[in-house]
C-alpha positions as CSV (number, residue, x, y, z in Angstrom):
1,M,166.1,19.6,126.7
2,K,166.4,16.8,129.7
3,I,167.6,13.6,128.6
4,D,167.1,10.4,130.6
5,I,167.9,6.9,129.1
6,N,165.3,4.5,130.3
7,R,165.1,2.1,127.2
8,V,167.8,0.5,125.1
9,K,167.7,-1.3,121.9
10,I,169.4,-4.7,121.9
11,I,170.6,-6.1,118.8
12,V,172.0,-9.6,118.0
13,M,173.0,-11.6,115.1
14,V,171.2,-15.2,115.1
15,P,171.1,-18.3,112.9
16,T,168.0,-18.5,111.1
17,K,166.8,-21.9,112.7
18,N,167.5,-20.3,116.3
19,L,165.8,-17.2,115.9
20,Q,162.6,-18.3,117.8
21,E,164.3,-19.7,120.6
22,V,166.4,-16.7,121.0
23,R,163.4,-14.5,120.4
24,D,161.4,-16.1,123.3
25,A,164.4,-16.1,125.8
26,V,164.6,-12.3,125.6
27,C,161.0,-11.5,125.5
28,E,160.2,-13.7,128.3
29,A,163.0,-12.2,130.4
30,S,160.9,-8.8,129.8
31,A,162.4,-7.3,126.5
32,G,160.2,-6.3,123.7
33,V,157.6,-4.7,125.7
34,I,156.1,-1.5,124.3
35,G,153.3,0.1,126.0
36,N,150.3,-2.6,126.3
37,Y,152.4,-4.9,123.9
38,T,154.6,-7.8,124.7
39,Y,157.3,-9.8,122.3
40,C,157.8,-6.8,120.1
41,S,160.5,-7.5,118.1
42,T,162.1,-7.1,114.5
43,S,164.1,-9.4,112.5
44,T,166.0,-8.8,109.2
45,K,167.6,-11.5,107.1
46,C,171.4,-11.2,106.6
47,V,174.3,-12.9,106.0
48,G,177.1,-13.1,108.8
49,T,180.5,-13.8,108.6
50,F,183.4,-14.9,110.8
51,K,186.7,-16.8,110.9
52,P,187.2,-18.8,114.2
53,N,190.6,-19.1,115.5
54,E,192.6,-21.9,116.6
55,K,191.3,-21.6,120.3
56,A,187.6,-21.3,119.1
57,N,184.9,-23.7,119.6
58,P,182.6,-22.9,116.8
59,Y,178.9,-23.9,116.8
60,I,179.0,-23.6,112.8
61,G,182.1,-23.9,110.6
62,K,185.7,-25.0,111.3
63,N,188.7,-23.2,113.1
64,N,190.5,-21.0,110.8
65,Q,188.2,-21.0,107.8
66,L,186.0,-18.1,106.7
67,E,182.3,-18.8,107.4
68,F,179.3,-17.3,105.7
69,V,176.2,-17.9,107.7
70,D,172.5,-17.2,106.8
71,E,171.6,-15.1,109.8
72,E,168.7,-12.8,111.3
73,K,169.1,-9.6,112.8
74,L,166.9,-9.6,115.9
75,E,166.2,-6.1,117.5
76,V,164.2,-5.6,120.8
77,V,163.8,-2.5,123.1
78,C,164.5,-3.2,126.9
79,D,164.0,-1.2,130.0
80,V,167.6,-0.1,131.2
81,N,166.9,-1.9,134.7
82,K,166.1,-5.3,132.9
83,V,169.2,-5.2,130.7
84,K,171.5,-7.5,132.6
85,D,168.8,-10.3,132.8
86,V,167.7,-10.2,129.3
87,I,171.3,-10.5,128.3
88,L,171.9,-13.5,130.6
89,K,168.9,-15.2,129.0
90,L,170.0,-14.0,125.4
91,R,173.4,-15.9,126.1
92,E,171.8,-19.0,127.6
93,A,169.7,-19.3,124.5
94,H,172.1,-18.3,121.8
95,P,174.2,-21.0,120.1
96,Y,177.4,-18.9,119.3
97,E,180.1,-19.2,121.8
98,E,180.6,-15.0,121.1
99,P,177.3,-13.7,120.1
100,A,178.0,-10.0,118.8
101,I,175.5,-7.9,120.9
102,D,174.7,-4.4,120.7
103,I,173.0,-2.6,123.3
104,I,172.0,1.2,122.0
105,P,170.5,3.8,124.4
106,L,167.1,5.2,123.3
107,L,165.9,8.8,124.0
108,D,162.1,8.9,125.0
109,E,159.8,11.2,122.9
110,E,159.3,13.2,126.1
111,S,162.9,14.5,126.0
112,F,162.1,16.6,122.9
113,N,160.1,19.8,123.4
């Protein structure tokens, strides 16, 4: 088996009201392309928690108080050579000071014989 990582999945939690802005930013930066389709993404409703310390500048909530926020987990695929650009646009569009971003390597079907 030969394994090359050509694509990744990018996952980020976004406040529900900001979801479309972030989705547009990452998809316009070339994430979410599968074959002949663009803007391919998945979002799942969830509740995020965080507690900003005294040095934080929170978009939602108050320093030193635990927050519970209605969010959506946004998932898109991305070519490896586009990741830096996509993450840059994601951070520009995302309202959080410190968005939690997961970048997960994906295996191509062709890797399996």
